[in-house]
SEKEMI-661180 format. One record per residue (C-alpha): residue number from 1; chain; x, y, z. Coordinates in Angstrom, 3 decimals. Example, Ala and Ser with C-alpha at 12.3 -4.5 7.8 and 13.67 -1.06 7.14 Angstrom:
# SEKEMI-661180
<site pos="1" unit="A" X="12.300" Y="-4.500" Z="7.800"/>
<site pos="2" unit="A" X="13.670" Y="-1.060" Z="7.140"/>
This chain:
# SEKEMI-661180
<site pos="1" unit="A" X="1.143" Y="23.433" Z="-12.907"/>
<site pos="2" unit="A" X="1.284" Y="26.056" Z="-10.514"/>
<site pos="3" unit="A" X="3.843" Y="28.925" Z="-10.933"/>
<site pos="4" unit="A" X="6.852" Y="29.743" Z="-8.657"/>
<site pos="5" unit="A" X="4.958" Y="32.303" Z="-6.845"/>
<site pos="6" unit="A" X="2.190" Y="29.718" Z="-6.101"/>
<site pos="7" unit="A" X="4.820" Y="26.854" Z="-4.916"/>
<site pos="8" unit="A" X="6.347" Y="29.483" Z="-2.614"/>
<site pos="9" unit="A" X="2.978" Y="30.462" Z="-1.082"/>
<site pos="10" unit="A" X="2.467" Y="26.545" Z="-0.345"/>
<site pos="11" unit="A" X="6.045" Y="25.733" Z="0.810"/>
<site pos="12" unit="A" X="5.922" Y="28.741" Z="3.197"/>
<site pos="13" unit="A" X="3.426" Y="26.900" Z="5.326"/>
<site pos="14" unit="A" X="6.176" Y="24.355" Z="6.157"/>
<site pos="15" unit="A" X="9.285" Y="24.312" Z="8.460"/>
<site pos="16" unit="A" X="11.632" Y="24.561" Z="5.560"/>
<site pos="17" unit="A" X="14.540" Y="26.980" Z="4.876"/>
<site pos="18" unit="A" X="15.710" Y="27.533" Z="1.391"/>
<site pos="19" unit="A" X="15.284" Y="28.993" Z="-2.035"/>
<site pos="20" unit="A" X="12.953" Y="27.124" Z="-4.606"/>
<site pos="21" unit="A" X="15.432" Y="25.397" Z="-7.299"/>
<site pos="22" unit="A" X="12.574" Y="23.485" Z="-9.027"/>
<site pos="23" unit="A" X="9.427" Y="21.894" Z="-8.331"/>
<site pos="24" unit="A" X="8.265" Y="18.881" Z="-10.630"/>
<site pos="25" unit="A" X="6.005" Y="16.231" Z="-10.988"/>
<site pos="26" unit="A" X="6.994" Y="12.947" Z="-9.181"/>
<site pos="27" unit="A" X="6.267" Y="9.437" Z="-9.803"/>
<site pos="28" unit="A" X="2.911" Y="7.672" Z="-11.344"/>
<site pos="29" unit="A" X="0.890" Y="7.543" Z="-8.004"/>
<site pos="30" unit="A" X="-3.066" Y="7.497" Z="-9.106"/>
<site pos="31" unit="A" X="-4.525" Y="9.006" Z="-5.899"/>
<site pos="32" unit="A" X="-2.456" Y="11.935" Z="-4.597"/>
<site pos="33" unit="A" X="-0.614" Y="14.924" Z="-6.815"/>
<site pos="34" unit="A" X="3.171" Y="14.431" Z="-5.902"/>
<site pos="35" unit="A" X="5.827" Y="16.833" Z="-6.493"/>
<site pos="36" unit="A" X="9.477" Y="16.713" Z="-5.993"/>
<site pos="37" unit="A" X="10.939" Y="20.164" Z="-4.555"/>
<site pos="38" unit="A" X="14.448" Y="21.025" Z="-4.601"/>
<site pos="39" unit="A" X="15.595" Y="23.894" Z="-2.148"/>
<site pos="40" unit="A" X="19.118" Y="25.178" Z="-1.974"/>
<site pos="41" unit="A" X="19.940" Y="26.254" Z="1.328"/>
<site pos="42" unit="A" X="20.682" Y="30.128" Z="1.859"/>
<site pos="43" unit="A" X="24.078" Y="31.101" Z="1.642"/>
<site pos="44" unit="A" X="25.681" Y="32.502" Z="5.006"/>
<site pos="45" unit="A" X="28.609" Y="34.929" Z="5.550"/>
<site pos="46" unit="A" X="30.501" Y="31.866" Z="6.956"/>
<site pos="47" unit="A" X="30.065" Y="29.894" Z="3.947"/>
<site pos="48" unit="A" X="30.993" Y="32.672" Z="1.678"/>
<site pos="49" unit="A" X="34.304" Y="32.980" Z="3.670"/>
<site pos="50" unit="A" X="35.210" Y="29.209" Z="3.771"/>
<site pos="51" unit="A" X="34.237" Y="28.805" Z="0.055"/>
<site pos="52" unit="A" X="31.455" Y="26.581" Z="0.710"/>
<site pos="53" unit="A" X="28.643" Y="25.912" Z="-1.733"/>
<site pos="54" unit="A" X="25.235" Y="26.061" Z="-0.598"/>
<site pos="55" unit="A" X="23.633" Y="22.475" Z="-0.541"/>
<site pos="56" unit="A" X="20.544" Y="21.274" Z="-2.064"/>
<site pos="57" unit="A" X="17.888" Y="19.333" Z="-0.088"/>
<site pos="58" unit="A" X="15.043" Y="17.314" Z="-2.031"/>
<site pos="59" unit="A" X="11.422" Y="16.785" Z="-0.582"/>
<site pos="60" unit="A" X="8.272" Y="15.123" Z="-1.363"/>
<site pos="61" unit="A" X="5.251" Y="17.628" Z="-1.733"/>
<site pos="62" unit="A" X="1.754" Y="15.903" Z="-1.857"/>
<site pos="63" unit="A" X="-1.657" Y="17.399" Z="-2.348"/>
<site pos="64" unit="A" X="-3.935" Y="14.989" Z="-0.753"/>
<site pos="65" unit="A" X="-6.900" Y="13.482" Z="-2.522"/>
<site pos="66" unit="A" X="-10.072" Y="14.687" Z="-0.361"/>
<site pos="67" unit="A" X="-12.510" Y="12.565" Z="-2.515"/>
<site pos="68" unit="A" X="-10.994" Y="9.366" Z="-1.203"/>
<site pos="69" unit="A" X="-9.424" Y="10.384" Z="2.172"/>
<site pos="70" unit="A" X="-12.146" Y="12.719" Z="3.749"/>
<site pos="71" unit="A" X="-10.540" Y="13.173" Z="6.935"/>
<site pos="72" unit="A" X="-6.987" Y="14.384" Z="6.451"/>
<site pos="73" unit="A" X="-6.686" Y="15.239" Z="9.947"/>
<site pos="74" unit="A" X="-7.133" Y="11.490" Z="11.247"/>
<site pos="75" unit="A" X="-5.258" Y="10.381" Z="8.344"/>
<site pos="76" unit="A" X="-2.093" Y="12.427" Z="9.304"/>
<site pos="77" unit="A" X="-2.486" Y="11.639" Z="13.086"/>
<site pos="78" unit="A" X="-2.212" Y="7.742" Z="11.980"/>
<site pos="79" unit="A" X="0.913" Y="8.859" Z="10.107"/>
<site pos="80" unit="A" X="2.558" Y="10.736" Z="12.536"/>
<site pos="81" unit="A" X="1.841" Y="7.906" Z="15.339"/>
<site pos="82" unit="A" X="3.013" Y="5.121" Z="13.137"/>
<site pos="83" unit="A" X="6.194" Y="6.765" Z="11.957"/>
<site pos="84" unit="A" X="7.102" Y="8.152" Z="15.558"/>
<site pos="85" unit="A" X="6.601" Y="4.791" Z="16.983"/>
<site pos="86" unit="A" X="8.942" Y="3.599" Z="14.105"/>
<site pos="87" unit="A" X="11.757" Y="6.077" Z="14.417"/>
<site pos="88" unit="A" X="11.953" Y="5.015" Z="18.140"/>
<site pos="89" unit="A" X="12.322" Y="1.362" Z="17.018"/>
<site pos="90" unit="A" X="14.753" Y="2.100" Z="14.195"/>
<site pos="91" unit="A" X="16.990" Y="3.857" Z="16.588"/>
<site pos="92" unit="A" X="16.573" Y="1.226" Z="19.192"/>
<site pos="93" unit="A" X="17.787" Y="-1.620" Z="16.425"/>
<site pos="94" unit="A" X="20.847" Y="0.830" Z="15.483"/>
<site pos="95" unit="A" X="19.259" Y="1.640" Z="12.096"/>
<site pos="96" unit="A" X="19.067" Y="5.059" Z="10.359"/>
<site pos="97" unit="A" X="15.366" Y="6.683" Z="10.900"/>
<site pos="98" unit="A" X="16.168" Y="9.319" Z="8.624"/>
<site pos="99" unit="A" X="15.876" Y="6.855" Z="5.728"/>
<site pos="100" unit="A" X="14.208" Y="3.713" Z="7.220"/>
<site pos="101" unit="A" X="11.067" Y="5.503" Z="7.705"/>
<site pos="102" unit="A" X="9.111" Y="8.466" Z="6.357"/>
<site pos="103" unit="A" X="9.964" Y="11.596" Z="7.784"/>
<site pos="104" unit="A" X="7.321" Y="14.803" Z="8.083"/>
<site pos="105" unit="A" X="8.124" Y="17.917" Z="7.551"/>
<site pos="106" unit="A" X="6.055" Y="20.024" Z="10.072"/>
<site pos="107" unit="A" X="3.810" Y="23.268" Z="9.523"/>
<site pos="108" unit="A" X="5.041" Y="26.546" Z="10.869"/>
<site pos="109" unit="A" X="2.259" Y="25.844" Z="13.779"/>
<site pos="110" unit="A" X="3.242" Y="22.529" Z="14.414"/>
<site pos="111" unit="A" X="0.928" Y="20.855" Z="12.259"/>
<site pos="112" unit="A" X="1.395" Y="17.592" Z="10.142"/>
<site pos="113" unit="A" X="-0.400" Y="19.363" Z="6.991"/>
<site pos="114" unit="A" X="-1.433" Y="22.747" Z="5.736"/>
<site pos="115" unit="A" X="-4.459" Y="23.761" Z="3.669"/>
<site pos="116" unit="A" X="-4.169" Y="26.262" Z="1.150"/>
<site pos="117" unit="A" X="-6.428" Y="29.077" Z="0.106"/>
<site pos="118" unit="A" X="-8.446" Y="26.701" Z="-2.518"/>
<site pos="119" unit="A" X="-8.913" Y="24.288" Z="0.481"/>
<site pos="120" unit="A" X="-6.759" Y="21.778" Z="-0.810"/>
<site pos="121" unit="A" X="-4.524" Y="19.778" Z="1.931"/>
<site pos="122" unit="A" X="-0.689" Y="19.674" Z="1.331"/>
<site pos="123" unit="A" X="2.239" Y="17.727" Z="3.307"/>
<site pos="124" unit="A" X="5.857" Y="17.391" Z="3.012"/>
<site pos="125" unit="A" X="8.214" Y="14.559" Z="3.537"/>
<site pos="126" unit="A" X="12.052" Y="14.219" Z="3.199"/>
<site pos="127" unit="A" X="13.245" Y="12.776" Z="0.270"/>
<site pos="128" unit="A" X="14.624" Y="9.573" Z="0.783"/>
<site pos="129" unit="A" X="17.912" Y="9.732" Z="-1.383"/>
<site pos="130" unit="A" X="20.037" Y="6.774" Z="-2.928"/>
<site pos="131" unit="A" X="16.999" Y="4.431" Z="-3.171"/>
<site pos="132" unit="A" X="14.664" Y="3.545" Z="-5.865"/>
<site pos="133" unit="A" X="11.304" Y="1.789" Z="-5.966"/>
<site pos="134" unit="A" X="10.036" Y="-0.634" Z="-8.848"/>
<site pos="135" unit="A" X="6.715" Y="-0.725" Z="-10.528"/>
<site pos="136" unit="A" X="7.001" Y="-4.483" Z="-11.289"/>
<site pos="137" unit="A" X="9.153" Y="-7.354" Z="-10.304"/>
<site pos="138" unit="A" X="12.325" Y="-7.022" Z="-12.530"/>
<site pos="139" unit="A" X="14.246" Y="-9.816" Z="-10.624"/>
<site pos="140" unit="A" X="12.906" Y="-12.244" Z="-8.159"/>
<site pos="141" unit="A" X="15.192" Y="-10.800" Z="-5.126"/>
<site pos="142" unit="A" X="13.260" Y="-7.345" Z="-5.743"/>
<site pos="143" unit="A" X="10.030" Y="-9.470" Z="-4.735"/>
<site pos="144" unit="A" X="11.992" Y="-11.192" Z="-1.738"/>
<site pos="145" unit="A" X="13.225" Y="-7.708" Z="-0.576"/>
<site pos="146" unit="A" X="9.792" Y="-6.253" Z="-0.565"/>
<site pos="147" unit="A" X="8.275" Y="-9.063" Z="1.599"/>
<site pos="148" unit="A" X="11.352" Y="-8.711" Z="4.073"/>
<site pos="149" unit="A" X="10.449" Y="-4.913" Z="4.199"/>
<site pos="150" unit="A" X="6.790" Y="-5.646" Z="4.676"/>
<site pos="151" unit="A" X="7.449" Y="-8.237" Z="7.047"/>
<site pos="152" unit="A" X="9.771" Y="-6.070" Z="9.136"/>
<site pos="153" unit="A" X="7.027" Y="-3.333" Z="8.961"/>
<site pos="154" unit="A" X="4.879" Y="-5.997" Z="10.724"/>
<site pos="155" unit="A" X="7.484" Y="-6.801" Z="13.174"/>
<site pos="156" unit="A" X="8.402" Y="-3.595" Z="14.369"/>
<site pos="157" unit="A" X="4.836" Y="-2.455" Z="14.930"/>
<site pos="158" unit="A" X="3.758" Y="-5.875" Z="16.276"/>
<site pos="159" unit="A" X="3.277" Y="-4.454" Z="19.931"/>
<site pos="160" unit="A" X="1.813" Y="-0.921" Z="18.692"/>
<site pos="161" unit="A" X="-1.902" Y="-0.572" Z="19.718"/>
<site pos="162" unit="A" X="-3.573" Y="-1.119" Z="16.349"/>
<site pos="163" unit="A" X="-6.985" Y="-0.485" Z="17.822"/>
<site pos="164" unit="A" X="-5.832" Y="3.402" Z="18.740"/>
<site pos="165" unit="A" X="-5.430" Y="4.115" Z="14.725"/>
<site pos="166" unit="A" X="-8.393" Y="5.817" Z="12.813"/>
<site pos="167" unit="A" X="-9.960" Y="3.839" Z="9.940"/>
<site pos="168" unit="A" X="-9.124" Y="6.040" Z="6.778"/>
<site pos="169" unit="A" X="-11.419" Y="3.782" Z="4.670"/>
<site pos="170" unit="A" X="-13.799" Y="2.063" Z="7.016"/>
<site pos="171" unit="A" X="-14.526" Y="-1.672" Z="6.521"/>
<site pos="172" unit="A" X="-11.676" Y="-1.419" Z="3.893"/>
<site pos="173" unit="A" X="-10.909" Y="-5.318" Z="4.017"/>
<site pos="174" unit="A" X="-14.106" Y="-6.443" Z="5.728"/>
<site pos="175" unit="A" X="-15.055" Y="-8.745" Z="3.123"/>
<site pos="176" unit="A" X="-18.391" Y="-10.074" Z="4.199"/>
<site pos="177" unit="A" X="-19.608" Y="-6.220" Z="3.929"/>
<site pos="178" unit="A" X="-17.933" Y="-6.227" Z="0.489"/>
<site pos="179" unit="A" X="-20.073" Y="-9.131" Z="-0.546"/>
<site pos="180" unit="A" X="-23.315" Y="-7.632" Z="0.711"/>
<site pos="181" unit="A" X="-22.651" Y="-4.319" Z="-1.347"/>
<site pos="182" unit="A" X="-21.680" Y="-6.432" Z="-4.478"/>
<site pos="183" unit="A" X="-25.033" Y="-8.444" Z="-3.821"/>
<site pos="184" unit="A" X="-26.799" Y="-5.061" Z="-4.034"/>
<site pos="185" unit="A" X="-24.924" Y="-3.928" Z="-6.919"/>
<site pos="186" unit="A" X="-26.093" Y="-6.996" Z="-8.815"/>
<site pos="187" unit="A" X="-29.574" Y="-6.370" Z="-7.787"/>
<site pos="188" unit="A" X="-29.666" Y="-2.987" Z="-8.927"/>
<site pos="189" unit="A" X="-27.772" Y="-3.651" Z="-11.925"/>
<site pos="190" unit="A" X="-27.910" Y="0.109" Z="-12.908"/>
<site pos="191" unit="A" X="-25.892" Y="-0.277" Z="-16.269"/>
<site pos="192" unit="A" X="-27.745" Y="-3.405" Z="-17.375"/>
<site pos="193" unit="A" X="-24.613" Y="-5.331" Z="-17.762"/>
<site pos="194" unit="A" X="-25.055" Y="-8.180" Z="-15.125"/>
<site pos="195" unit="A" X="-26.833" Y="-10.572" Z="-17.884"/>
<site pos="196" unit="A" X="-23.270" Y="-10.318" Z="-19.591"/>
<site pos="197" unit="A" X="-21.277" Y="-11.673" Z="-16.637"/>
<site pos="198" unit="A" X="-23.456" Y="-14.329" Z="-14.938"/>
<site pos="199" unit="A" X="-20.431" Y="-16.844" Z="-14.770"/>
<site pos="200" unit="A" X="-18.284" Y="-14.160" Z="-12.854"/>
<site pos="201" unit="A" X="-21.409" Y="-13.249" Z="-10.489"/>
<site pos="202" unit="A" X="-21.858" Y="-17.346" Z="-9.862"/>
<site pos="203" unit="A" X="-18.197" Y="-17.901" Z="-9.156"/>
<site pos="204" unit="A" X="-18.001" Y="-15.024" Z="-6.522"/>
<site pos="205" unit="A" X="-21.364" Y="-16.293" Z="-4.946"/>
<site pos="206" unit="A" X="-20.339" Y="-19.956" Z="-4.804"/>
<site pos="207" unit="A" X="-17.335" Y="-18.757" Z="-2.398"/>
<site pos="208" unit="A" X="-19.508" Y="-16.732" Z="-0.190"/>
<site pos="209" unit="A" X="-18.391" Y="-18.961" Z="2.769"/>
<site pos="210" unit="A" X="-14.524" Y="-17.946" Z="2.107"/>
<site pos="211" unit="A" X="-15.433" Y="-14.305" Z="2.413"/>
<site pos="212" unit="A" X="-16.403" Y="-14.870" Z="6.216"/>
<site pos="213" unit="A" X="-13.268" Y="-16.985" Z="7.279"/>
<site pos="214" unit="A" X="-10.941" Y="-14.535" Z="8.410"/>
<site pos="215" unit="A" X="-13.228" Y="-11.845" Z="9.602"/>
<site pos="216" unit="A" X="-14.839" Y="-14.561" Z="11.770"/>
<site pos="217" unit="A" X="-11.525" Y="-15.808" Z="13.248"/>
<site pos="218" unit="A" X="-10.575" Y="-11.927" Z="13.855"/>
<site pos="219" unit="A" X="-14.175" Y="-11.718" Z="15.745"/>
<site pos="220" unit="A" X="-13.307" Y="-14.958" Z="17.728"/>
<site pos="221" unit="A" X="-9.870" Y="-13.560" Z="18.920"/>
<site pos="222" unit="A" X="-8.285" Y="-16.262" Z="16.827"/>
<site pos="223" unit="A" X="-6.320" Y="-13.977" Z="14.748"/>
<site pos="224" unit="A" X="-4.796" Y="-10.582" Z="16.429"/>
<site pos="225" unit="A" X="-5.685" Y="-7.215" Z="15.120"/>
<site pos="226" unit="A" X="-2.445" Y="-5.445" Z="13.812"/>
<site pos="227" unit="A" X="-1.355" Y="-2.363" Z="12.081"/>
<site pos="228" unit="A" X="-1.563" Y="-3.026" Z="8.257"/>
<site pos="229" unit="A" X="-0.310" Y="-1.026" Z="5.386"/>
<site pos="230" unit="A" X="-3.042" Y="-2.011" Z="2.934"/>
<site pos="231" unit="A" X="-1.300" Y="-1.278" Z="-0.249"/>
<site pos="232" unit="A" X="1.632" Y="-3.701" Z="-0.116"/>
<site pos="233" unit="A" X="2.795" Y="-3.170" Z="-3.654"/>
<site pos="234" unit="A" X="6.286" Y="-3.573" Z="-4.735"/>
<site pos="235" unit="A" X="6.483" Y="0.119" Z="-5.311"/>
<site pos="236" unit="A" X="5.832" Y="1.148" Z="-1.722"/>
<site pos="237" unit="A" X="9.159" Y="-0.231" Z="-0.896"/>
<site pos="238" unit="A" X="12.266" Y="1.686" Z="-1.315"/>
<site pos="239" unit="A" X="15.041" Y="-0.526" Z="-2.229"/>
<site pos="240" unit="A" X="18.627" Y="0.887" Z="-1.130"/>
<site pos="241" unit="A" X="20.675" Y="1.687" Z="-4.302"/>
<site pos="242" unit="A" X="23.872" Y="0.754" Z="-2.687"/>
<site pos="243" unit="A" X="22.854" Y="-2.613" Z="-1.052"/>
<site pos="244" unit="A" X="19.795" Y="-3.532" Z="-3.220"/>
<site pos="245" unit="A" X="18.256" Y="-4.337" Z="0.408"/>
<site pos="246" unit="A" X="14.395" Y="-3.378" Z="1.131"/>
<site pos="247" unit="A" X="14.919" Y="0.063" Z="3.148"/>
<site pos="248" unit="A" X="11.923" Y="1.805" Z="3.897"/>
<site pos="249" unit="A" X="8.021" Y="1.212" Z="3.561"/>
<site pos="250" unit="A" X="6.193" Y="4.355" Z="1.931"/>
<site pos="251" unit="A" X="2.893" Y="5.244" Z="1.256"/>
<site pos="252" unit="A" X="1.240" Y="5.259" Z="4.555"/>
<site pos="253" unit="A" X="-2.141" Y="6.786" Z="3.970"/>
<site pos="254" unit="A" X="-4.152" Y="3.436" Z="4.382"/>
<site pos="255" unit="A" X="-2.322" Y="2.434" Z="7.460"/>
<site pos="256" unit="A" X="-5.042" Y="1.482" Z="9.868"/>
<site pos="257" unit="A" X="-6.016" Y="-1.642" Z="12.143"/>
<site pos="258" unit="A" X="-6.266" Y="-4.826" Z="10.228"/>
<site pos="259" unit="A" X="-4.953" Y="-8.109" Z="9.669"/>
<site pos="260" unit="A" X="-1.360" Y="-9.329" Z="8.658"/>
<site pos="261" unit="A" X="-3.167" Y="-11.594" Z="6.173"/>
<site pos="262" unit="A" X="-4.457" Y="-8.587" Z="4.356"/>
<site pos="263" unit="A" X="-0.910" Y="-7.295" Z="3.709"/>
<site pos="264" unit="A" X="0.368" Y="-10.640" Z="2.909"/>
<site pos="265" unit="A" X="-2.530" Y="-11.642" Z="0.666"/>
<site pos="266" unit="A" X="-2.621" Y="-8.550" Z="-1.433"/>
<site pos="267" unit="A" X="1.051" Y="-8.647" Z="-2.175"/>
<site pos="268" unit="A" X="0.748" Y="-12.439" Z="-3.482"/>
<site pos="269" unit="A" X="-2.547" Y="-11.352" Z="-5.374"/>
<site pos="270" unit="A" X="-0.582" Y="-8.516" Z="-7.246"/>
<site pos="271" unit="A" X="3.355" Y="-9.646" Z="-7.280"/>
<site pos="272" unit="A" X="2.822" Y="-13.576" Z="-7.855"/>
<site pos="273" unit="A" X="0.730" Y="-13.178" Z="-10.748"/>
<site pos="274" unit="A" X="2.334" Y="-14.346" Z="-14.051"/>
<site pos="275" unit="A" X="0.209" Y="-11.599" Z="-16.049"/>
<site pos="276" unit="A" X="-0.845" Y="-7.899" Z="-15.844"/>
<site pos="277" unit="A" X="-3.944" Y="-7.080" Z="-13.620"/>
<site pos="278" unit="A" X="-6.109" Y="-6.371" Z="-16.804"/>
<site pos="279" unit="A" X="-4.624" Y="-9.223" Z="-18.892"/>
<site pos="280" unit="A" X="-7.560" Y="-9.988" Z="-21.551"/>
<site pos="281" unit="A" X="-5.842" Y="-13.586" Z="-22.437"/>
<site pos="282" unit="A" X="-6.545" Y="-15.599" Z="-19.436"/>
<site pos="283" unit="A" X="-4.319" Y="-18.575" Z="-20.551"/>
<site pos="284" unit="A" X="-1.554" Y="-16.192" Z="-19.460"/>
<site pos="285" unit="A" X="-2.725" Y="-15.812" Z="-15.797"/>
<site pos="286" unit="A" X="-1.578" Y="-18.031" Z="-13.241"/>
<site pos="287" unit="A" X="-0.171" Y="-17.677" Z="-9.633"/>
<site pos="288" unit="A" X="3.424" Y="-18.334" Z="-10.022"/>
<site pos="289" unit="A" X="4.585" Y="-20.712" Z="-7.254"/>
<site pos="290" unit="A" X="8.145" Y="-19.651" Z="-7.227"/>
<site pos="291" unit="A" X="7.225" Y="-16.142" Z="-6.444"/>
<site pos="292" unit="A" X="4.864" Y="-17.419" Z="-4.017"/>
<site pos="293" unit="A" X="7.395" Y="-19.107" Z="-2.235"/>
<site pos="294" unit="A" X="10.017" Y="-16.210" Z="-2.358"/>
<site pos="295" unit="A" X="7.498" Y="-13.872" Z="-0.604"/>
<site pos="296" unit="A" X="6.139" Y="-16.150" Z="1.778"/>
<site pos="297" unit="A" X="9.688" Y="-16.950" Z="2.846"/>
<site pos="298" unit="A" X="10.660" Y="-13.119" Z="3.041"/>
<site pos="299" unit="A" X="7.474" Y="-12.213" Z="4.864"/>
<site pos="300" unit="A" X="7.829" Y="-14.696" Z="7.570"/>
<site pos="301" unit="A" X="11.716" Y="-13.829" Z="7.823"/>
<site pos="302" unit="A" X="10.889" Y="-10.104" Z="8.182"/>
<site pos="303" unit="A" X="8.128" Y="-10.738" Z="10.793"/>
<site pos="304" unit="A" X="11.104" Y="-12.367" Z="12.634"/>
<site pos="305" unit="A" X="8.681" Y="-14.548" Z="14.978"/>
<site pos="306" unit="A" X="5.978" Y="-12.036" Z="15.572"/>
<site pos="307" unit="A" X="3.372" Y="-13.867" Z="13.645"/>
<site pos="308" unit="A" X="1.097" Y="-16.335" Z="15.523"/>
<site pos="309" unit="A" X="0.542" Y="-19.886" Z="14.545"/>
<site pos="310" unit="A" X="-2.795" Y="-19.275" Z="13.055"/>
<site pos="311" unit="A" X="-1.468" Y="-16.319" Z="10.828"/>
<site pos="312" unit="A" X="1.070" Y="-18.695" Z="9.252"/>
<site pos="313" unit="A" X="-1.390" Y="-21.304" Z="8.852"/>
<site pos="314" unit="A" X="-4.173" Y="-19.188" Z="7.123"/>
<site pos="315" unit="A" X="-1.455" Y="-17.555" Z="4.726"/>
<site pos="316" unit="A" X="-3.260" Y="-19.389" Z="1.634"/>
<site pos="317" unit="A" X="-6.566" Y="-18.082" Z="2.800"/>
<site pos="318" unit="A" X="-5.129" Y="-14.565" Z="2.989"/>
<site pos="319" unit="A" X="-3.758" Y="-14.646" Z="-0.652"/>
<site pos="320" unit="A" X="-7.040" Y="-16.305" Z="-2.015"/>
<site pos="321" unit="A" X="-9.176" Y="-14.120" Z="-0.127"/>
<site pos="322" unit="A" X="-7.714" Y="-10.753" Z="-0.975"/>
<site pos="323" unit="A" X="-7.712" Y="-11.706" Z="-4.863"/>
<site pos="324" unit="A" X="-11.260" Y="-12.861" Z="-4.489"/>
<site pos="325" unit="A" X="-12.084" Y="-9.650" Z="-2.671"/>
<site pos="326" unit="A" X="-10.586" Y="-7.619" Z="-5.571"/>
<site pos="327" unit="A" X="-12.153" Y="-9.233" Z="-8.084"/>
<site pos="328" unit="A" X="-15.254" Y="-8.769" Z="-6.665"/>
<site pos="329" unit="A" X="-14.450" Y="-5.004" Z="-6.348"/>
<site pos="330" unit="A" X="-13.738" Y="-4.807" Z="-9.884"/>
<site pos="331" unit="A" X="-16.859" Y="-6.520" Z="-11.063"/>
<site pos="332" unit="A" X="-18.984" Y="-4.374" Z="-8.726"/>
<site pos="333" unit="A" X="-17.415" Y="-1.500" Z="-10.337"/>
<site pos="334" unit="A" X="-18.179" Y="-2.442" Z="-13.812"/>
<site pos="335" unit="A" X="-21.678" Y="-3.160" Z="-12.944"/>
<site pos="336" unit="A" X="-21.892" Y="0.427" Z="-11.628"/>
<site pos="337" unit="A" X="-20.433" Y="1.856" Z="-14.856"/>
<site pos="338" unit="A" X="-16.828" Y="2.101" Z="-13.738"/>
<site pos="339" unit="A" X="-17.166" Y="4.812" Z="-11.222"/>
<site pos="340" unit="A" X="-14.079" Y="3.907" Z="-8.794"/>
<site pos="341" unit="A" X="-11.513" Y="2.488" Z="-10.628"/>
<site pos="342" unit="A" X="-9.762" Y="4.434" Z="-13.589"/>
<site pos="343" unit="A" X="-10.187" Y="2.755" Z="-16.785"/>
<site pos="344" unit="A" X="-8.465" Y="3.584" Z="-20.223"/>
<site pos="345" unit="A" X="-10.552" Y="1.331" Z="-22.128"/>
<site pos="346" unit="A" X="-14.057" Y="-0.175" Z="-22.585"/>
<site pos="347" unit="A" X="-14.247" Y="-3.258" Z="-20.366"/>
<site pos="348" unit="A" X="-10.944" Y="-2.846" Z="-18.614"/>
<site pos="349" unit="A" X="-12.464" Y="-3.394" Z="-15.132"/>
<site pos="350" unit="A" X="-14.303" Y="-6.506" Z="-16.402"/>
<site pos="351" unit="A" X="-10.710" Y="-7.888" Z="-17.553"/>
<site pos="352" unit="A" X="-9.387" Y="-6.952" Z="-14.218"/>
<site pos="353" unit="A" X="-11.962" Y="-9.112" Z="-12.486"/>
<site pos="354" unit="A" X="-11.542" Y="-11.973" Z="-14.608"/>
<site pos="355" unit="A" X="-7.748" Y="-11.905" Z="-13.957"/>
<site pos="356" unit="A" X="-8.572" Y="-12.091" Z="-10.220"/>
<site pos="357" unit="A" X="-11.105" Y="-14.880" Z="-10.415"/>
<site pos="358" unit="A" X="-8.629" Y="-16.957" Z="-12.831"/>
<site pos="359" unit="A" X="-6.014" Y="-16.240" Z="-10.190"/>
<site pos="360" unit="A" X="-8.416" Y="-17.586" Z="-7.284"/>
<site pos="361" unit="A" X="-9.263" Y="-20.706" Z="-9.444"/>
<site pos="362" unit="A" X="-5.628" Y="-21.516" Z="-9.826"/>
<site pos="363" unit="A" X="-4.844" Y="-20.891" Z="-6.188"/>
<site pos="364" unit="A" X="-7.594" Y="-23.598" Z="-5.276"/>
<site pos="365" unit="A" X="-5.881" Y="-26.095" Z="-7.977"/>
<site pos="366" unit="A" X="-2.490" Y="-25.419" Z="-6.118"/>
<site pos="367" unit="A" X="-3.980" Y="-25.278" Z="-2.424"/>
<site pos="368" unit="A" X="-1.635" Y="-28.121" Z="-1.509"/>
<site pos="369" unit="A" X="1.277" Y="-26.700" Z="-2.544"/>
<site pos="370" unit="A" X="0.738" Y="-23.376" Z="-1.191"/>
<site pos="371" unit="A" X="0.114" Y="-24.873" Z="2.232"/>
<site pos="372" unit="A" X="3.358" Y="-26.995" Z="2.002"/>
<site pos="373" unit="A" X="5.394" Y="-23.847" Z="1.270"/>
<site pos="374" unit="A" X="3.838" Y="-21.934" Z="4.357"/>
<site pos="375" unit="A" X="4.500" Y="-24.927" Z="6.451"/>
<site pos="376" unit="A" X="8.165" Y="-24.884" Z="5.198"/>
<site pos="377" unit="A" X="8.913" Y="-21.633" Z="6.449"/>
<site pos="378" unit="A" X="6.597" Y="-21.320" Z="9.362"/>
<site pos="379" unit="A" X="6.303" Y="-23.743" Z="12.182"/>
<site pos="380" unit="A" X="2.805" Y="-24.560" Z="12.378"/>
């Protein structure tokens, strides 16, 4: 880790005032390098006279991953535009914009990020005090609170012009294009692995028609283009320590134009599964209908009437399609030699693929239940 002199150089790019107390690695994110910075404000003569101790303030410092996010300027323009819009909405609703959205510390020249002498790009956020995030569902209410938070995120941004945002990762959830890339990877078979996964390949190709459903509806104007988060895992919602309520949606790097069903579906894919994403024993893998109902209820409530009838009706398809797409991506990476998703053991991406495909199959078997639940909470 860098020394104090190096941290001082980096932090001096930003509109911060104080003495470095500590800089430590923070969290367990896989994309950016994240650090918790503690600064102590400078002691003034007035403070000395009154016997007031200098306060400590905490910040999040991040080095952005330029191998995944190749245009940091466009990424940070998205973040600035969305958080500025959210601040106004939160203020209008009588909330606390200092805790209910990310707050960016600008650079000395008014920018949203700074490049160091090595060409690495850095940014700073205010730390959200008295809140916590969870990596997995510890109790059902945590999942419900994340659903409310992501739904409320949608509701507050319902009138934001989504088309003005940059695509930080082009065609991220354009499932038909994902399928074409998958077919190409199968045909090329660069690692000679395709022969051993014919069942999985056939499972995906048999559902080719499904991959077009949401994209076709978007292109026909049947589903609205919205601001989407695109990484709606539980750990991207801060839960207030005092109230236990969802407080703030964080990690806005993949905020871009998309479908609300992408965000909803990815949450179900990850949060309503009864097993770990890389569980080798597929008998443990299913879509928990109780968790499906909890999240669906919370998401619709959080959206507070901003979803269209078509969006609500297609929620089961959103869950199925995001799960199928993710399984396809895991299998494609396995076929190409595990070059995108990090693995910690041989065959991990194949196990990840198989859990997703098992979830898709389970959803298909529970389709009537899923439709009944969405109809229960949404007027369709």
